[in-house]
DSSP file (Angstrom, degrees, kcal/mol; ACC not computed):
  #  RESIDUE AA STRUCTURE BP1 BP2  ACC     N-H-->O    O-->H-N    N-H-->O    O-->H-N    TCO  KAPPA ALPHA  PHI   PSI    X-CA   Y-CA   Z-CA
    1    1 A X              0   0    0      0, 0.0     2,-0.2     0, 0.0    31,-0.1   0.000 360.0 360.0 360.0 137.9  -35.7   -5.5   11.7
    2    2 A X        -     0   0    0     31,-0.2     2,-0.3    29,-0.1    33,-0.2  -0.588 360.0-173.5 -85.4 148.8  -33.8   -6.2    8.5
    3    3 A X  E     +a   35   0A   0     31,-2.9    33,-1.1    -2,-0.2     2,-0.3  -0.984   6.4 173.6-141.0 154.7  -30.7   -4.3    7.5
    4    4 A X  E     -a   36   0A   0     -2,-0.3     2,-0.4    31,-0.2    33,-0.2  -0.974  16.8-146.4-152.6 162.5  -28.5   -4.1    4.4
    5    5 A X  E     -a   37   0A   0     31,-1.4    33,-2.8    -2,-0.3     2,-0.5  -0.991   6.8-149.8-133.1 142.7  -25.6   -2.2    3.0
    6    6 A X  E     -a   38   0A   0     -2,-0.4     2,-0.6    31,-0.2    33,-0.2  -0.970  11.4-162.1-111.3 122.3  -24.8   -1.3   -0.6
    7    7 A X  E     -a   39   0A   0     31,-3.2    33,-2.9    -2,-0.5     2,-1.0  -0.920   3.3-159.2-107.2 114.9  -21.1   -1.0   -1.3
    8    8 A X  E     +a   40   0A   0     -2,-0.6     3,-0.5    31,-0.2    33,-0.1  -0.767  19.9 167.9 -99.9  92.9  -20.4    0.9   -4.5
    9    9 A X  S    S+     0   0    0     31,-2.2    -1,-0.2    -2,-1.0    32,-0.2   0.633  77.1  45.0 -78.9 -13.6  -16.9    0.0   -5.6
   10   10 A X  S    S-     0   0    0     30,-0.5    -1,-0.2    31,-0.1    31,-0.1   0.352 108.7-111.4-116.1   5.1  -17.4    1.5   -9.1
   11   11 A X        +     0   0    0     -3,-0.5    -2,-0.1    29,-0.2    30,-0.1   0.828  65.1 145.6  70.9  32.0  -19.0    4.9   -8.3
   12   12 A X        +     0   0    0      1,-0.1    -1,-0.0    28,-0.1    -4,-0.0   0.920  22.0 177.7 -69.1 -44.3  -22.3    4.0   -9.9
   13   13 A X        +     0   0    0      1,-0.1     2,-0.5     2,-0.1     3,-0.4   0.292  48.0 101.6  64.5  -7.0  -24.3    6.0   -7.4
   14   14 A X        +     0   0    0      1,-0.2    -1,-0.1     2,-0.1     3,-0.1  -0.359  51.3  94.2-103.2  54.5  -27.7    5.3   -9.0
   15   15 A X    >   +     0   0    0     -2,-0.5     3,-2.0     1,-0.1     4,-0.3   0.303  38.3 111.0-126.5   8.2  -28.9    2.6   -6.6
   16   16 A X  T >  S+     0   0    0     -3,-0.4     3,-1.4     1,-0.3     4,-0.3   0.830  74.4  63.4 -56.3 -34.9  -31.0    4.5   -3.9
   17   17 A X  T >> S+     0   0    0      1,-0.3     4,-1.2     2,-0.2     3,-0.9   0.667  81.6  82.0 -64.7 -16.9  -34.2    2.8   -5.2
   18   18 A X  H <> S+     0   0    0     -3,-2.0     4,-3.1     1,-0.2     5,-0.3   0.774  75.3  72.6 -62.3 -24.9  -32.9   -0.6   -4.2
   19   19 A X  H <> S+     0   0    0     -3,-1.4     4,-2.4    -4,-0.3    -1,-0.2   0.925 100.6  43.3 -55.4 -46.5  -34.0    0.0   -0.6
   20   20 A X  H <> S+     0   0    0     -3,-0.9     4,-2.4    -4,-0.3    -1,-0.2   0.891 114.0  51.1 -66.2 -40.2  -37.6   -0.5   -1.6
   21   21 A X  H  X S+     0   0    0     -4,-1.2     4,-2.2     2,-0.2    -2,-0.2   0.930 112.5  45.3 -63.3 -46.7  -36.8   -3.5   -3.8
   22   22 A X  H  X S+     0   0    0     -4,-3.1     4,-2.5     2,-0.2     5,-0.3   0.932 113.3  49.5 -64.8 -47.0  -34.9   -5.2   -1.0
   23   23 A X  H  X S+     0   0    0     -4,-2.4     4,-2.3    -5,-0.3    -1,-0.2   0.912 112.1  48.2 -59.8 -43.3  -37.5   -4.4    1.6
   24   24 A X  H  X S+     0   0    0     -4,-2.4     4,-2.6     2,-0.2    -1,-0.2   0.900 111.6  49.8 -65.6 -40.7  -40.3   -5.8   -0.6
   25   25 A X  H  X S+     0   0    0     -4,-2.2     4,-1.7     2,-0.2    -2,-0.2   0.940 113.2  45.1 -63.4 -47.6  -38.4   -9.0   -1.4
   26   26 A X  H  <>S+     0   0    0     -4,-2.5     5,-2.9     1,-0.2    -1,-0.2   0.878 113.8  50.2 -65.7 -37.5  -37.6   -9.7    2.3
   27   27 A X  H ><5S+     0   0    0     -4,-2.3     3,-1.6    -5,-0.3    -2,-0.2   0.930 108.3  52.3 -65.3 -44.9  -41.2   -8.9    3.3
   28   28 A X  H 3<5S+     0   0    0     -4,-2.6    -1,-0.2     1,-0.3    -2,-0.2   0.864 113.2  44.9 -57.6 -37.0  -42.6  -11.2    0.5
   29   29 A X  T 3<5S-     0   0    0     -4,-1.7    -1,-0.3    -5,-0.2    -2,-0.2   0.364 112.2-121.9 -90.7   4.6  -40.3  -14.0    1.8
   30   30 A X  T < 5 +     0   0    0     -3,-1.6     2,-0.5     1,-0.2    -3,-0.2   0.865  52.9 163.6  57.4  39.9  -41.3  -13.3    5.5
   31   31 A X      < +     0   0    0     -5,-2.9     2,-0.3    -6,-0.1    -1,-0.2  -0.782  10.4 177.1 -92.2 128.4  -37.6  -12.6    6.4
   32   32 A X        +     0   0    0     -2,-0.5    46,-0.2     1,-0.2   -30,-0.0  -0.947  56.3  15.9-130.7 152.1  -37.1  -10.8    9.7
   33   33 A X  S    S+     0   0    0     -2,-0.3    45,-4.0     1,-0.2     2,-0.3   0.924  89.2 141.0  55.5  50.8  -33.9   -9.8   11.6
   34   34 A X  E     - b   0  78A   0     43,-0.2   -31,-2.9    -3,-0.2     2,-0.4  -0.892  37.4-158.1-125.5 154.1  -31.6  -10.4    8.7
   35   35 A X  E     +ab   3  79A   0     43,-2.8    45,-2.3    -2,-0.3    46,-0.8  -0.958  16.4 164.7-127.1 147.6  -28.6   -8.6    7.3
   36   36 A X  E     -ab   4  81A   0    -33,-1.1   -31,-1.4    -2,-0.4     2,-0.4  -0.980  22.5-139.6-154.6 162.3  -27.1   -8.7    3.8
   37   37 A X  E     -ab   5  82A   0     44,-2.0    46,-2.4    -2,-0.3     2,-0.5  -0.976   4.6-159.5-127.7 141.1  -24.6   -6.8    1.7
   38   38 A X  E     -ab   6  83A   0    -33,-2.8   -31,-3.2    -2,-0.4     2,-0.6  -0.986  10.1-163.5-118.8 124.7  -24.8   -5.8   -2.0
   39   39 A X  E     -ab   7  84A   0     44,-3.5    46,-2.7    -2,-0.5     2,-0.6  -0.938   7.3-154.0-113.8 117.4  -21.5   -5.0   -3.6
   40   40 A X  E     +ab   8  85A   0    -33,-2.9   -31,-2.2    -2,-0.6   -30,-0.5  -0.813  35.9 154.9 -89.4 119.4  -21.6   -3.1   -6.9
   41   41 A X  E     - b   0  86A   0     44,-3.0    46,-2.6    -2,-0.6    47,-0.4  -0.548  37.4 -92.6-134.5-168.3  -18.4   -4.1   -8.7
   42   42 A X     >  -     0   0    0     44,-0.2     4,-2.1    -2,-0.2     5,-0.2  -0.594  37.7-100.9-112.4 174.5  -16.7   -4.4  -12.1
   43   43 A X  H  > S+     0   0    0      1,-0.2     4,-2.5    -2,-0.2     5,-0.2   0.874 116.3  56.0 -62.9 -39.7  -16.3   -7.2  -14.6
   44   44 A X  H  > S+     0   0    0      1,-0.2     4,-2.3     2,-0.2    -1,-0.2   0.936 110.5  43.7 -62.0 -46.5  -12.7   -8.0  -13.6
   45   45 A X  H  > S+     0   0    0      1,-0.2     4,-2.4     2,-0.2    -1,-0.2   0.925 115.2  47.4 -65.8 -43.9  -13.5   -8.6  -10.0
   46   46 A X  H  X S+     0   0    0     -4,-2.1     4,-2.4     1,-0.2    -1,-0.2   0.853 111.3  52.2 -69.3 -31.7  -16.6  -10.6  -10.6
   47   47 A X  H  X S+     0   0    0     -4,-2.5     4,-2.4    -5,-0.2    11,-0.3   0.925 109.4  49.4 -66.4 -43.9  -14.7  -12.7  -13.2
   48   48 A X  H  X S+     0   0    0     -4,-2.3     4,-2.6    -5,-0.2    -2,-0.2   0.917 113.9  45.8 -58.8 -43.9  -11.9  -13.4  -10.7
   49   49 A X  H  X S+     0   0    0     -4,-2.4     4,-2.9     2,-0.2     5,-0.4   0.895 110.6  52.7 -67.6 -39.8  -14.5  -14.4   -8.1
   50   50 A X  H  X S+     0   0    0     -4,-2.4     4,-1.7     1,-0.2     6,-1.7   0.897 113.3  44.5 -62.2 -40.5  -16.4  -16.6  -10.6
   51   51 A X  H  X S+     0   0    0     -4,-2.4     4,-1.1     4,-0.3    -2,-0.2   0.932 116.6  45.5 -68.1 -46.4  -13.2  -18.4  -11.4
   52   52 A X  H  < S+     0   0    0     -4,-2.6    -2,-0.2    -5,-0.2    -3,-0.2   0.913 126.4  26.1 -65.4 -44.7  -12.1  -18.8   -7.8
   53   53 A X  H  < S+     0   0    0     -4,-2.9    -3,-0.2    -5,-0.2    -1,-0.2   0.694 136.0  25.0 -98.7 -20.8  -15.4  -20.0   -6.4
   54   54 A X  H  < S-     0   0    0     -4,-1.7    -3,-0.2    -5,-0.4    -2,-0.2   0.489  94.6-122.2-121.6  -6.8  -17.2  -21.6   -9.3
   55   55 A X  S  < S+     0   0    0     -4,-1.1     2,-0.6    -5,-0.5    -4,-0.3   0.725  71.4 127.5  71.9  20.9  -14.3  -22.6  -11.6
   56   56 A X        -     0   0    0     -6,-1.7     2,-1.6    -9,-0.1    -1,-0.2  -0.941  49.3-155.4-115.4 112.1  -15.7  -20.5  -14.5
   57   57 A X        +     0   0    0     -2,-0.6     2,-0.3    -6,-0.1    -9,-0.1  -0.452  61.5  81.7 -90.3  65.4  -13.2  -18.1  -16.0
   58   58 A X  S    S-     0   0    0     -2,-1.6    -2,-0.1   -11,-0.3    -8,-0.1  -0.977  82.0 -91.1-156.4 162.0  -15.6  -15.5  -17.4
   59   59 A X        -     0   0    0     -2,-0.3     2,-0.3    -9,-0.1   -16,-0.1  -0.297  39.8-174.7 -72.0 160.0  -17.6  -12.6  -16.2
   60   60 A X        -     0   0    0    -17,-0.2    29,-0.2     1,-0.1    26,-0.2  -0.906  31.4-118.9-145.2 172.4  -21.1  -12.9  -15.0
   61   61 A X  S    S+     0   0    0     -2,-0.3    25,-2.3     1,-0.3     2,-0.3   0.885  88.3   8.8 -86.1 -39.6  -23.8  -10.5  -13.9
   62   62 A X  E     -C   85   0A   0     23,-0.2     2,-0.4    27,-0.1    -1,-0.3  -1.000  53.0-170.4-147.3 140.4  -24.4  -11.5  -10.3
   63   63 A X  E     -C   84   0A   0     21,-2.3    21,-3.1    -2,-0.3     2,-0.4  -0.999  11.1-159.8-129.2 134.1  -22.9  -13.8   -7.7
   64   64 A X  E     -C   83   0A   0     -2,-0.4     2,-0.5    19,-0.2    19,-0.2  -0.944   5.0-167.3-116.2 135.1  -24.5  -14.7   -4.4
   65   65 A X  E     -C   82   0A   0     17,-3.1    17,-2.0    -2,-0.4     2,-0.3  -0.904  13.0-154.5-122.6 101.1  -22.6  -16.0   -1.4
   66   66 A X  E     -C   81   0A   0     -2,-0.5    15,-0.3    15,-0.2    14,-0.1  -0.550   8.3-164.9 -76.9 136.3  -25.0  -17.3    1.3
   67   67 A X  S    S+     0   0    0     13,-2.4     2,-0.3    12,-0.3    14,-0.2   0.555  70.8  52.4 -95.8 -11.2  -23.6  -17.3    4.9
   68   68 A X        -     0   0    0     12,-0.6     3,-0.1    48,-0.2    -2,-0.0  -0.892  53.9-163.5-126.0 156.0  -26.2  -19.6    6.3
   69   69 A X  S    S+     0   0    0     -2,-0.3     2,-0.3     3,-0.1    -1,-0.1   0.303  79.4  18.5-118.7   6.8  -27.5  -23.1    5.4
   70   70 A X  S    S-     0   0    0      2,-0.1    -1,-0.1     0, 0.0    48,-0.0  -0.950  77.8-107.8-160.0 177.3  -30.7  -23.0    7.5
   71   71 A X  S    S+     0   0    0     -2,-0.3     2,-0.4    -3,-0.1    -3,-0.0   0.355  70.9 124.0 -97.6   6.3  -33.0  -20.6    9.2
   72   72 A X        -     0   0    0      1,-0.1     2,-0.7     2,-0.0    -2,-0.1  -0.524  58.1-136.9 -69.9 125.3  -32.1  -21.4   12.8
   73   73 A X        -     0   0    0     -2,-0.4     5,-0.1     1,-0.2    -1,-0.1  -0.738  24.1-179.8 -87.3 118.9  -31.0  -18.3   14.5
   74   74 A X  S    S+     0   0    0     -2,-0.7     2,-0.2     3,-0.3    -1,-0.2   0.837  83.7  12.2 -80.2 -36.6  -27.9  -18.7   16.6
   75   75 A X  S    S-     0   0    0      2,-0.4     0, 0.0    -3,-0.1     0, 0.0  -0.417 104.6 -86.0-118.5-162.5  -28.1  -15.1   17.6
   76   76 A X  S    S+     0   0    0     -2,-0.2     2,-0.4    -3,-0.1    -3,-0.1   0.438 106.3  68.2 -90.8   2.1  -31.0  -12.8   17.0
   77   77 A X  S    S-     0   0    0      2,-0.0     2,-0.5   -75,-0.0    -2,-0.4  -0.964  72.0-138.5-126.3 135.8  -29.9  -11.8   13.5
   78   78 A X  E     -b   34   0A   0    -45,-4.0   -43,-2.8    -2,-0.4     2,-1.0  -0.829  11.7-150.6 -89.7 126.6  -29.7  -13.9   10.3
   79   79 A X  E     +b   35   0A   0     -2,-0.5   -12,-0.3   -45,-0.2   -43,-0.2  -0.820  18.9 178.9 -94.5  95.5  -26.6  -13.2    8.3
   80   80 A X  E     -     0   0A   0    -45,-2.3   -13,-2.4    -2,-1.0   -12,-0.6   0.931  34.7-124.5 -69.0 -46.2  -27.9  -13.9    4.8
   81   81 A X  E     -bC  36  66A   0    -46,-0.8   -44,-2.0   -15,-0.3     2,-0.4  -0.967  28.3 -49.1 141.3-157.1  -24.7  -13.2    2.9
   82   82 A X  E     -bC  37  65A   0    -17,-2.0   -17,-3.1    -2,-0.3     2,-0.5  -0.940  30.0-158.7-127.1 144.5  -23.3  -11.0    0.1
   83   83 A X  E     -bC  38  64A   0    -46,-2.4   -44,-3.5    -2,-0.4     2,-0.5  -0.991   8.5-160.7-122.4 123.9  -24.4  -10.3   -3.5
   84   84 A X  E     -bC  39  63A   0    -21,-3.1   -21,-2.3    -2,-0.5     2,-0.5  -0.913   8.8-171.7-105.5 128.4  -21.9   -9.1   -6.0
   85   85 A X  E     -bC  40  62A   0    -46,-2.7   -44,-3.0    -2,-0.5     2,-0.7  -0.982  20.3-136.6-124.1 127.5  -23.3   -7.3   -9.1
   86   86 A X  E  >  -b   41   0A   0    -25,-2.3     4,-2.4    -2,-0.5   -44,-0.2  -0.731  12.6-162.9 -81.8 113.8  -21.2   -6.4  -12.1
   87   87 A X  H  > S+     0   0    0    -46,-2.6     4,-2.4    -2,-0.7     5,-0.2   0.912  88.7  51.0 -66.6 -43.6  -22.3   -2.9  -13.1
   88   88 A X  H  > S+     0   0    0    -47,-0.4     4,-1.9     1,-0.2    -1,-0.2   0.925 113.4  45.7 -60.1 -41.2  -20.8   -3.0  -16.6
   89   89 A X  H  > S+     0   0    0      1,-0.2     4,-2.5     2,-0.2    -2,-0.2   0.896 110.7  53.8 -66.5 -39.7  -22.5   -6.3  -17.3
   90   90 A X  H  X S+     0   0    0     -4,-2.4     4,-2.3     1,-0.2    -1,-0.2   0.910 107.9  50.3 -59.7 -43.7  -25.8   -5.0  -15.8
   91   91 A X  H  X S+     0   0    0     -4,-2.4     4,-1.7     2,-0.2    -1,-0.2   0.910 111.0  48.3 -63.1 -43.4  -25.6   -2.0  -18.2
   92   92 A X  H  X S+     0   0    0     -4,-1.9     4,-2.7     1,-0.2    -2,-0.2   0.931 112.3  48.8 -61.7 -46.2  -25.1   -4.2  -21.3
   93   93 A X  H  X S+     0   0    0     -4,-2.5     4,-2.8     1,-0.2     6,-0.2   0.872 105.8  57.0 -65.1 -37.4  -27.9   -6.5  -20.3
   94   94 A X  H  X>S+     0   0    0     -4,-2.3     5,-2.2     1,-0.2     4,-0.7   0.923 111.8  43.2 -58.7 -43.5  -30.3   -3.6  -19.8
   95   95 A X  H ><5S+     0   0    0     -4,-1.7     3,-0.7     3,-0.2    -2,-0.2   0.930 113.5  51.0 -66.8 -45.6  -29.6   -2.5  -23.4
   96   96 A X  H 3<5S+     0   0    0     -4,-2.7    -2,-0.2     1,-0.2    -1,-0.2   0.884 115.5  41.8 -59.6 -39.6  -29.9   -6.1  -24.7
   97   97 A X  H 3<5S-     0   0    0     -4,-2.8    -1,-0.2    -5,-0.2    -2,-0.2   0.525 110.2-123.1 -88.0  -6.2  -33.2   -6.7  -23.0
   98   98 A X  T <<5S+     0   0    0     -4,-0.7     2,-0.3    -3,-0.7    -3,-0.2   0.827  71.5 107.6  71.2  32.7  -34.5   -3.2  -23.9
   99   99 A X  S   <S-     0   0    0     -5,-2.2    -1,-0.3    -6,-0.2    -2,-0.1  -0.827  71.7 -75.7-133.7 178.4  -35.3   -2.0  -20.4
  100  100 A X     >  -     0   0    0     -2,-0.3     4,-2.1    44,-0.2     5,-0.1  -0.200  31.7-120.4 -73.5 160.0  -33.9    0.5  -17.9
  101  101 A X  H  > S+     0   0    0      1,-0.2     4,-2.9     2,-0.2     5,-0.3   0.835 115.2  60.9 -63.5 -33.1  -30.8    0.1  -15.8
  102  102 A X  H  > S+     0   0    0      1,-0.2     4,-2.1     2,-0.2    -1,-0.2   0.938 106.6  44.3 -60.2 -46.6  -33.1    0.5  -12.8
  103  103 A X  H  > S+     0   0    0     41,-0.2     4,-2.9     2,-0.2    -2,-0.2   0.928 115.2  47.7 -65.2 -44.0  -35.1   -2.6  -13.8
  104  104 A X  H  X S+     0   0    0     -4,-2.1     4,-2.5     2,-0.2     5,-0.2   0.926 113.3  46.4 -66.2 -44.1  -32.0   -4.6  -14.6
  105  105 A X  H  X S+     0   0    0     -4,-2.9     4,-1.9     2,-0.2    -1,-0.2   0.892 114.2  49.5 -64.7 -38.2  -30.2   -3.7  -11.3
  106  106 A X  H  X S+     0   0    0     -4,-2.1     4,-2.8    -5,-0.3     5,-0.3   0.928 110.2  50.7 -64.0 -45.1  -33.4   -4.4   -9.4
  107  107 A X  H  X S+     0   0    0     -4,-2.9     4,-2.8     1,-0.2    -2,-0.2   0.935 111.2  47.6 -57.6 -48.2  -33.8   -7.8  -11.1
  108  108 A X  H  X S+     0   0    0     -4,-2.5     4,-2.2     1,-0.2    -1,-0.2   0.853 112.1  50.9 -64.8 -34.0  -30.2   -8.8  -10.3
  109  109 A X  H  X S+     0   0    0     -4,-1.9     4,-2.5     2,-0.2    -2,-0.2   0.947 112.9  43.6 -67.8 -49.2  -30.7   -7.7   -6.7
  110  110 A X  H  X S+     0   0    0     -4,-2.8     4,-2.7     2,-0.2     5,-0.2   0.923 113.8  52.6 -61.5 -43.9  -33.9   -9.7   -6.2
  111  111 A X  H  X S+     0   0    0     -4,-2.8     4,-1.9    -5,-0.3    -1,-0.2   0.921 110.7  47.3 -56.5 -46.7  -32.4  -12.7   -8.0
  112  112 A X  H  X S+     0   0    0     -4,-2.2     4,-2.2     2,-0.2    -1,-0.2   0.903 111.0  50.6 -63.8 -42.6  -29.4  -12.5   -5.7
  113  113 A X  H  X S+     0   0    0     -4,-2.5     4,-1.6     1,-0.2    -2,-0.2   0.925 108.5  51.9 -62.6 -44.2  -31.5  -12.3   -2.5
  114  114 A X  H  <>S+     0   0    0     -4,-2.7     5,-2.5     1,-0.2    -1,-0.2   0.884 108.5  51.7 -61.9 -37.0  -33.6  -15.2   -3.6
  115  115 A X  H ><5S+     0   0    0     -4,-1.9     3,-1.8     1,-0.2    -1,-0.2   0.920 106.7  53.6 -62.6 -42.1  -30.4  -17.3   -4.1
  116  116 A X  H 3<5S+     0   0    0     -4,-2.2   -48,-0.2     1,-0.3    -1,-0.2   0.833 106.8  53.5 -60.4 -30.3  -29.3  -16.2   -0.5
  117  117 A X  T 3<5S-     0   0    0     -4,-1.6    -1,-0.3    -5,-0.1    -2,-0.2   0.383 129.5 -94.6 -88.2   4.0  -32.7  -17.6    0.7
  118  118 A X  T < 5S+     0   0    0     -3,-1.8    -3,-0.2     1,-0.3     2,-0.2   0.409  76.2 140.3 104.2  -2.0  -32.1  -21.0   -1.0
  119  119 A X      < -     0   0    0     -5,-2.5    -1,-0.3    -6,-0.2     2,-0.3  -0.521  25.9-176.0 -73.1 142.7  -33.9  -20.6   -4.3
  120  120 A X    >   -     0   0    0     -2,-0.2     3,-1.5     1,-0.1     4,-0.1  -0.822  19.1-172.2-146.8 102.0  -32.0  -22.3   -7.2
  121  121 A X  G >  S+     0   0    0     -2,-0.3     3,-0.7     1,-0.3     7,-0.3   0.594  83.2  70.9 -69.3 -10.9  -33.3  -22.0  -10.7
  122  122 A X  G 3  S+     0   0    0      1,-0.2    -1,-0.3     5,-0.1     3,-0.1   0.517  80.1  76.7 -83.9  -3.5  -30.6  -24.5  -11.9
  123  123 A X  G <  S-     0   0    0     -3,-1.5     2,-0.3     1,-0.3    -1,-0.2   0.585 110.8 -61.6 -84.2  -9.4  -32.4  -27.4  -10.2
  124  124 A X    <>  -     0   0    0     -3,-0.7     4,-2.2    -4,-0.1    -1,-0.3  -0.837  58.3 -67.1 148.9 174.1  -35.1  -27.7  -12.8
  125  125 A X  H  > S+     0   0    0     -2,-0.3     4,-2.6     1,-0.2     5,-0.2   0.872 123.3  52.2 -63.6 -41.1  -38.0  -26.2  -14.6
  126  126 A X  H  > S+     0   0    0      1,-0.2     4,-2.2     2,-0.2    -1,-0.2   0.922 112.2  45.7 -63.8 -44.2  -40.3  -26.0  -11.6
  127  127 A X  H  > S+     0   0    0      2,-0.2     4,-2.4     1,-0.2    -1,-0.2   0.887 112.6  51.4 -65.7 -39.2  -37.7  -24.3   -9.4
  128  128 A X  H  X S+     0   0    0     -4,-2.2     4,-2.7    -7,-0.3     5,-0.3   0.929 110.2  48.6 -64.1 -45.0  -36.9  -21.9  -12.2
  129  129 A X  H  X S+     0   0    0     -4,-2.6     4,-2.1     1,-0.2    -2,-0.2   0.911 112.5  48.9 -61.3 -42.8  -40.6  -21.0  -12.7
  130  130 A X  H  X S+     0   0    0     -4,-2.2     4,-1.9     2,-0.2    -2,-0.2   0.935 114.0  45.1 -62.7 -47.1  -41.1  -20.4   -9.0
  131  131 A X  H  X S+     0   0    0     -4,-2.4     4,-2.0     1,-0.2    -2,-0.2   0.925 115.0  46.4 -64.9 -45.6  -38.0  -18.2   -8.7
  132  132 A X  H  X S+     0   0    0     -4,-2.7     4,-2.1     1,-0.2    -1,-0.2   0.828 109.8  54.6 -70.2 -30.8  -38.7  -16.1  -11.8
  133  133 A X  H  X S+     0   0    0     -4,-2.1     4,-2.1    -5,-0.3    -1,-0.2   0.903 108.8  48.8 -65.8 -41.0  -42.4  -15.7  -10.8
  134  134 A X  H  X S+     0   0    0     -4,-1.9     4,-1.9     2,-0.2    -2,-0.2   0.895 109.5  52.4 -65.2 -40.2  -41.3  -14.3   -7.4
  135  135 A X  H  X S+     0   0    0     -4,-2.0     4,-2.6     1,-0.2     5,-0.2   0.938 110.9  46.7 -60.4 -47.0  -38.8  -11.9   -9.1
  136  136 A X  H  X S+     0   0    0     -4,-2.1     4,-3.0     1,-0.2    -1,-0.2   0.874 107.1  58.3 -64.0 -37.5  -41.6  -10.6  -11.4
  137  137 A X  H  < S+     0   0    0     -4,-2.1     4,-0.3     2,-0.2    -1,-0.2   0.918 111.7  41.0 -58.3 -44.9  -43.9  -10.2   -8.4
  138  138 A X  H >< S+     0   0    0     -4,-1.9     3,-1.4     1,-0.2    -2,-0.2   0.959 117.7  46.3 -67.0 -51.4  -41.5   -7.9   -6.7
  139  139 A X  H >< S+     0   0    0     -4,-2.6     3,-1.4     1,-0.3     6,-0.3   0.860 108.3  55.1 -64.5 -37.0  -40.5   -5.9   -9.8
  140  140 A X  T 3< S+     0   0    0     -4,-3.0    -1,-0.3     1,-0.3    -2,-0.2   0.543  92.3  75.1 -75.5  -4.6  -44.0   -5.4  -11.1
  141  141 A X  T <  S+     0   0    0     -3,-1.4     2,-0.4    -4,-0.3    -1,-0.3   0.495  93.1  58.9 -81.6  -3.9  -44.9   -3.8   -7.7
  142  142 A X  S X> S-     0   0    0     -3,-1.4     4,-1.3    -4,-0.2     3,-0.7  -0.981  75.9-137.0-130.4 138.9  -43.1   -0.6   -8.7
  143  143 A X  T 34 S+     0   0    0     -2,-0.4     3,-0.4     1,-0.2    -1,-0.1   0.893 104.8  52.8 -58.4 -42.1  -43.6    1.7  -11.6
  144  144 A X  T 34 S+     0   0    0      1,-0.2    -1,-0.2    -3,-0.1   -41,-0.2   0.734 119.8  32.3 -69.7 -22.2  -39.9    2.1  -12.3
  145  145 A X  T <4 S+     0   0    0     -3,-0.7    -1,-0.2    -6,-0.3    -2,-0.2   0.417  87.1 122.0-115.5   0.4  -39.3   -1.7  -12.5
  146  146 A X  S  < S-     0   0    0     -4,-1.3     2,-0.2    -3,-0.4    -6,-0.1  -0.389  71.7-107.2 -66.5 138.7  -42.6   -2.9  -13.9
  147  147 A X              0   0    0    -11,-0.2    -1,-0.1     1,-0.1    -2,-0.1  -0.480 360.0 360.0 -66.8 133.7  -42.3   -4.8  -17.2
  148  148 A X              0   0    0     -2,-0.2    -1,-0.1    -3,-0.1    -2,-0.1   0.436 360.0 360.0 -91.5 360.0  -43.6   -2.7  -20.0
């Protein structure tokens, strides 16, 4: 059974729907017995982390930190990792893209999970198309996150 925790450092509180998004993403990817954490944070913290771990001194929307480098289970549980999402950046992007905060937060969550599972859109056009197609597949499965 998969498990996850959402840690709301900024008091956003509007993330209950993520449970369905996370479950659907992990099911689509045939992931079992895995754990992950999603941390909803602010621009300052994500900028500090982006600078420390990626050498980029600016804010970003999502950072993923994978804890495993293969699917071999040492124990009976896969520790996938942590996903940090900037709530202020998410809100701005939702407005810029003309869709709801629910869709944007869902997109960033699916995007982060796929990174934890080894997908990397920065490796080229084929990888980017595959990753973004999977994201849309998950998001279009729900009325609240379906592209209009």
